[in-house]
FIMARKOL-953967 format. One record per atom (N, C-alpha, C): residue number from 1; residue in three letters; x, y, z. Coordinates in pm, 1 decimal. Each point is the difference from the previous one (the first is absolute). Layout:
     k     r         c1         c2         c3
   NUM   ala          X          Y          Z
...
// end
This chain:
     k     r         c1         c2         c3
     1   met    -1780.6       86.9      682.9
     1   met       21.0      165.9      -22.5
     1   met     -100.8       10.7      -70.8
     2   asn      -12.0      138.5       46.1
     2   asn      -84.5       72.0      -48.0
     2   asn        3.1      105.9      -94.1
     3   leu       27.8      -28.1     -143.0
     3   leu       87.1      107.6      -77.4
     3   leu     -103.1       10.8      -95.6
     4   pro       -3.6      141.7      -66.5
     4   pro      -48.6       97.4      -91.0
     4   pro       31.1      -44.2     -112.4
     5   his       91.1      -70.6      -14.0
     5   his       95.2      -29.2     -159.9
     5   his      -29.0      -83.8      -43.4
     6   arg       16.9      -19.2     -129.3
     6   arg      -48.2      -80.1      -75.8
     6   arg      101.6      -89.5      -92.3
     7   glu       14.6      -93.9      -67.5
     7   glu      113.9      -71.5     -106.9
     7   glu       32.0      112.8      -94.2
     8   pro      108.7       29.5      -43.4
     8   pro       83.4      -71.8        2.6
     8   pro      113.9       56.4      120.1
     9   leu      -74.5      127.8      113.7
     9   leu       64.8       79.2       61.6
     9   leu       -3.7      -42.0      144.5
    10   ile      -67.4     -147.0       34.8
    10   ile      -30.3      -19.0      143.6
    10   ile      103.1     -116.0       11.0
    11   phe      132.0        5.2       76.0
    11   phe      116.2      -34.1        1.2
    11   phe       -6.4     -109.1      155.3
    12   ala     -104.1       41.2       81.5
    12   ala       11.8      -14.3      125.4
    12   ala      -86.5     -172.4        2.5
    13   lys       54.1     -101.4       13.0
    13   lys     -128.7      -97.0      -25.1
    13   lys       -5.8      -82.6      149.3
    14   glu       52.7      -42.2      105.3
    14   glu        4.2      -51.1       80.5
    14   glu       51.0       19.2      138.8
    15   ile      -51.2       30.4      140.9
    15   ile       55.6       32.4       92.8
    15   ile       45.5     -155.5       78.1
    16   leu      131.7       54.8      -20.2
    16   leu       57.0     -153.6       63.4
    16   leu       10.9       -8.7      165.3
    17   gln       54.2      111.9       31.4
    17   gln       44.3       10.0      161.7
    17   gln      -44.7      176.0       26.9
    18   gln      -82.3      -36.9      123.2
    18   gln      -43.4      165.4       19.0
    18   gln       24.6      -12.8      181.5
    19   thr       48.8       88.0       15.4
    19   thr      -22.4       24.3      137.9
    19   thr      -45.0      187.7       14.9
    20   asp       -9.2       78.0      142.1
    20   asp       -4.3      117.2       34.9
    20   asp       92.7      102.9     -107.5
    21   glu      141.7      -39.5       -8.9
    21   glu      101.5      113.3      -31.3
    21   glu       31.1      -92.6     -121.6
    22   lys        1.3     -125.4      -63.5
    22   lys       71.4      -34.3     -165.2
    22   lys      -49.5     -102.0      -12.9
    23   val      -43.8       31.2     -135.8
    23   val      -42.4     -106.5     -134.3
    23   val       52.1      -70.0      -48.9
    24   gln        5.6      -86.4      -72.0
    24   gln       37.9      -77.1     -114.7
    24   gln      -96.8       -2.7      -73.5
    25   val      -12.8       31.3     -160.0
    25   val      -64.7      -39.6      -73.1
    25   val       69.6      -37.0     -144.9
    26   lys      -68.0      -97.6      -68.8
    26   lys       67.6      -39.1     -113.9
    26   lys     -102.1       72.9     -104.9
    27   cys      139.9       73.7     -105.9
    27   cys      -80.7       65.5     -122.2
    27   cys       54.8      -45.7     -132.4
    28   ser      -83.1       16.9      -91.0
    28   ser       16.5      -92.8     -128.4
    28   ser        3.9      119.6      -60.2
    29   phe       65.8       16.3     -148.1
    29   phe        4.2       92.6      -81.6
    29   phe      -13.2      -72.3     -132.6
    30   pro      -30.5       53.7     -110.3
    30   pro      -66.7      -27.8     -116.5
    30   pro      169.5       -8.5      -84.8
    31   val       73.4       57.5       40.9
    31   val      164.2       12.9      -74.9
    31   val       78.7       34.2       77.9
    32   leu      107.6      -35.2      -22.2
    32   leu      113.7       57.2       96.2
    32   leu       11.5      138.3       52.4
    33   pro      -16.8       -1.4      115.3
    33   pro      -69.8      149.5       60.5
    33   pro      122.1       63.9      -11.2
    34   ser      -48.2      173.5        8.2
    34   ser      114.6      127.4        7.2
    34   ser      -11.2       13.9      153.9
    35   leu       94.2      104.1       22.2
    35   leu      -19.4       80.4       91.9
    35   leu     -128.5       38.6      108.6
    36   ala      -41.4       44.5     -140.7
    36   ala     -142.6       81.6       16.0
    36   ala     -117.2     -116.5       60.5
    37   met      -13.2     -112.6      -76.5
    37   met      -78.6      -81.2        4.8
    37   met       46.8      -82.0      172.8
    38   phe      101.5       26.6       33.9
    38   phe       51.3      -71.3      134.1
    38   phe      -75.3      146.5      115.3
    39   ile       48.2      104.6      -35.6
    39   ile      -76.1       80.0       74.5
    39   ile     -163.9        4.9       35.4
    40   glu      -64.8      -59.4     -118.3
    40   glu     -153.3        9.7      -26.7
    40   glu      -18.6     -118.1      107.8
    41   ala       50.7      -89.7      -76.5
    41   ala        4.2     -148.1      114.9
    41   ala      -14.1       29.3      143.2
    42   ala       94.5       52.6       32.2
    42   ala       40.9       29.8      165.1
    42   ala     -107.6       52.5       48.1
    43   ala      -51.7      139.4      -54.8
    43   ala     -113.1       65.8       50.3
    43   ala     -102.4      -72.6        5.9
    44   gln      -31.5     -104.2     -103.2
    44   gln     -143.5      -93.7       21.1
    44   gln        4.8      -73.8      100.7
    45   cys       87.3      -35.1       13.1
    45   cys       71.9      -92.5      109.0
    45   cys      -14.5       43.6      178.4
    46   ala      -45.9      157.2      -42.5
    46   ala      -19.5       50.8      136.4
    46   ala     -148.6      -32.5       58.1
    47   ala      -99.8      -33.7     -119.6
    47   ala     -123.6       -9.4       45.9
    47   ala       -3.6     -153.7       84.6
    48   ala      115.9      -52.5       13.0
    48   ala      -28.4     -121.0       71.0
    48   ala      -64.5       49.0      177.9
    49   phe       68.3       96.0        5.2
    49   phe      -13.6       60.9      192.0
    49   phe     -132.1       65.0      -38.7
    50   his      -95.4      -33.8      -70.8
    50   his     -130.6       81.9       10.6
    50   his     -113.6     -123.5       15.0
    51   thr      -42.8      -78.6       73.9
    51   thr      -64.1      -82.3      -14.7
    51   thr     -155.7       -7.7       -6.0
    52   asp      -45.8      122.0       28.0
    52   asp     -143.1       19.2      -45.3
    52   asp      -60.8       -8.7     -146.7
    53   thr      -85.6      -25.7       23.5
    53   thr      -49.7      -21.8     -169.8
    53   thr      -32.4      142.1      -81.6
    54   glu        3.2       83.5       65.6
    54   glu      -39.4      142.3      -80.6
    54   glu      120.1       61.6      -49.8
    55   val       -6.1       27.5     -134.9
    55   val      104.5       -3.1     -137.4
    55   val       50.2      173.4      103.5
    56   lys      140.6       24.2       17.6
    56   lys        5.9      142.0       27.2
    56   lys      117.9       28.6     -121.2
    57   met        5.2      125.4      -43.4
    57   met       54.1       49.2      -93.2
    57   met      164.3       28.1       93.4
    58   gly      110.1       -3.5      -92.9
    58   gly      133.7       12.7       65.6
    58   gly       80.4       62.1     -100.1
    59   phe       75.5       98.4      -18.3
    59   phe       55.8       23.6     -118.3
    59   phe      191.4       32.4       64.4
    60   leu       58.9      -87.0      -65.3
    60   leu      127.5       43.2      -10.3
    60   leu       47.5      133.4       18.0
    61   thr       35.6       65.5      114.2
    61   thr       53.7      113.2       -3.5
    61   thr      166.1       36.6      -13.8
    62   met       76.7     -117.3       28.5
    62   met      103.9       28.3      -31.7
    62   met      117.8     -157.7       18.2
    63   ala       65.0        1.7      -64.8
    63   ala       75.9     -136.3        4.9
    63   ala      180.6       50.0      -42.9
    64   ser       90.4      -58.7      114.7
    64   ser      100.9       22.3       21.7
    64   ser       87.6      -78.8       29.6
    65   glu      111.6       40.3      -57.3
    65   glu      164.6     -117.1       -2.4
    65   glu      -88.1     -127.0      -37.2
    66   phe      -65.6      -43.4      -72.0
    66   phe      -25.1      -83.5     -108.9
    66   phe      110.5      -16.9      -66.7
    67   lys       82.5     -177.2       29.0
    67   lys       95.4      -33.5      -78.7
    67   lys       33.2     -125.7      -43.7
    68   leu       -3.6      -46.0     -117.6
    68   leu       42.5     -121.1      -66.8
    68   leu      106.9      -44.1       46.4
    69   leu      -40.9     -122.3       55.0
    69   leu      129.9      -78.8      106.2
    69   leu       80.2      -89.3      -71.9
    70   gly      -86.5      -63.7     -143.9
    70   gly       47.1     -109.8      -79.0
    70   gly      -56.4      -37.3     -113.2
    71   lys       15.4      -55.8      -94.0
    71   lys      -89.3      -21.6     -107.5
    71   lys     -110.4      -45.8      -11.4
    72   ile      -86.8       43.0      -78.9
    72   ile     -163.5      -23.9        0.3
    72   ile       16.7     -120.3      -86.1
    73   arg      -70.7     -126.9       77.6
    73   arg       13.8     -106.6      -88.9
    73   arg     -106.5      -90.3        1.1
    74   glu      -74.3       49.3       94.8
    74   glu     -121.7      -47.5       63.4
    74   glu     -146.3       52.7      -77.3
    75   lys     -119.7      -46.8       16.2
    75   lys     -124.4       67.0      -35.9
    75   lys      -68.7       -3.8      118.8
    76   glu       35.8     -105.5      116.1
    76   glu      -70.7        4.6      109.1
    76   glu      126.2       35.8      126.1
    77   tyr     -123.9       90.5       97.0
    77   tyr      177.5       60.4      128.9
    77   tyr     -131.5      -26.9      135.4
    78   phe       64.8       -4.6      101.7
    78   phe      -59.1      -12.4       98.2
    78   phe       75.5      167.5       77.4
    79   phe     -124.0       81.1       14.8
    79   phe       25.9      115.3       75.2
    79   phe      -22.6        1.8      161.5
    80   glu       92.6       55.3       98.9
    80   glu      -16.5       21.6       75.7
    80   glu      -19.1      150.0       69.0
    81   ile     -101.3       21.7       60.8
    81   ile      -13.8      139.7       -9.6
    81   ile      -18.6       23.1      188.4
    82   ser      101.5      130.2        1.4
    82   ser       -4.8       -2.0      159.6
    82   ser      -57.6      164.2        7.3
    83   lys      -99.6      -37.7      133.2
    83   lys      -84.7      141.6       18.3
    83   lys      158.8       89.0       92.4
    84   glu       16.3       92.6      -20.6
    84   glu       80.2      119.0       46.9
    84   glu      -29.2       69.8       85.8
    85   ser     -158.9       90.4      -49.7
    85   ser      -25.8       88.9      114.4
    85   ser     -143.5       89.2      -50.9
    86   glu      -74.2       67.9       49.9
    86   glu     -133.3        9.1      -68.1
    86   glu       -4.3      155.8       93.3
    87   val      -72.4      114.0      -82.8
    87   val       15.2       96.5       57.2
    87   val     -158.9       84.0      -96.7
    88   gly      -91.4      -39.8       92.2
    88   gly     -159.3       24.4     -108.3
    88   gly      -20.9      -89.8      -78.7
    89   lys      -12.2       57.2     -111.6
    89   lys      -44.3      -69.5     -132.2
    89   lys      123.3      -19.7      -80.0
    90   tyr      132.6       44.9       46.1
    90   tyr      107.2     -117.8      -63.3
    90   tyr      121.7      -91.4       64.9
    91   lys        3.8      -90.4      -79.5
    91   lys       64.1     -126.5       63.5
    91   lys      125.0       -4.6      -63.9
    92   lys       74.6      -30.1       39.2
    92   lys      138.9      -38.8      -51.4
    92   lys       39.7     -141.2       48.2
    93   phe       17.2      -50.2     -139.9
    93   phe       93.2     -142.1       64.8
    93   phe      146.6      -45.3     -125.4
    94   ser       52.3      -88.5       56.3
    94   ser      107.1      -55.7      -43.8
    94   ser      -45.5     -151.2     -131.5
    95   ala       55.0       -1.4      -80.0
    95   ala        7.8      -94.3      -62.0
    95   ala       95.7      -71.6      -76.4
    96   val      -11.1     -167.2      -32.9
    96   val      114.3      -58.0      -35.9
    96   val      -61.7     -101.3     -104.0
    97   ala       60.3      -58.3      -73.1
    97   ala      -65.6      -65.2     -128.3
    97   ala      111.0     -122.7       -5.9
    98   leu      -38.3      -94.6       39.6
    98   leu       83.9     -152.6        4.1
    98   leu      -70.4      -76.2     -118.3
    99   gly       94.7      -58.3      -89.1
    99   gly      -23.1     -113.7     -118.4
    99   gly      -54.0      -94.7       23.3
   100   lys     -119.5      -24.9      -16.9
   100   lys      -54.9     -161.0       21.1
   100   lys       58.9     -117.9      -27.7
   101   val      114.3       27.1      -61.9
   101   val       39.5     -135.5      -41.0
   101   val      162.0       23.7       75.2
   102   ser       47.4       98.4      -60.8
   102   ser      150.3       32.4       68.0
   102   ser      -12.5       58.3      159.1
   103   gln      -96.2       29.4       50.4
   103   gln      -31.5       66.0      140.1
   103   gln      151.6      103.9       18.8
   104   leu       21.4       61.8     -118.5
   104   leu       99.3      111.8        9.3
   104   leu      -82.1      122.8       19.7
   105   arg       60.5      102.5       90.6
   105   arg      -66.9      132.1        2.9
   105   arg       44.7       84.0     -185.6
   106   val     -104.3       22.1      -61.1
   106   val        5.4       82.1     -102.0
   106   val       -4.2      154.4       27.0
   107   val      -79.7       23.7       46.8
   107   val      -48.9      132.0       50.5
   107   val      -27.0       67.7      122.5
   108   ser        4.0      102.7       27.6
   108   ser      -14.1       43.9      158.2
   108   ser      -21.3      153.4      -62.3
   109   gly     -111.8       51.2      131.4
   109   gly        2.4      131.3       26.0
   109   gly     -115.1       58.0       83.5
   110   asn      -18.8      135.4      -30.7
   110   asn      -75.1       61.7      148.1
   110   asn     -138.2       70.0      -88.0
   111   phe     -109.5       -2.1       61.4
   111   phe     -148.7       60.3      -61.5
   111   phe      -66.4       52.1       47.5
   112   thr      -91.3       97.8       -0.6
   112   thr      -87.4       69.6      106.0
   112   thr     -147.9      -21.2     -124.7
   113   leu      -93.3      -34.9       89.6
   113   leu     -138.1      -30.4      -43.2
   113   leu      -75.2      151.1       39.6
   114   tyr     -136.0       30.0      -46.4
   114   tyr      -67.9       84.6       36.8
   114   tyr     -126.5      -57.8       28.1
   115   val      -70.2      -52.1      101.6
   115   val     -105.0      -82.5      -12.0
   115   val     -175.1       82.3       27.1
   116   glu      -97.9      -51.2      -56.5
   116   glu      -77.7      117.1       12.8
   116   glu      -82.7     -104.3      141.2
   117   asn      -73.7       78.1       56.8
   117   asn      -84.0      -47.7       99.4
   117   asn     -184.2      -89.3     -100.5
// end
């Protein structure tokens, strides 16, 4: 993934699975993550949908319905990001974070990115 982020703010580490409509990405956090860190990680994971080498700037414009579904006990999670809709430069996604060890859903929500050409 081609992200302009640097440590310690880059959470998306590796694309595990990828289709045109869904990606699964491994994310690692330096500490037990907060809900805000999960939202940022989900937005970073959306970069997996862009396969070209040119860096595109994306801006999180909305996060909605993000919920903690369980206790945060791990520093690594698998994020499943689904492409929901696209209107011009705006792209809407849904996200679910699963514990790497527990495989339990711990966070879910929706977000919209504005992606520059």
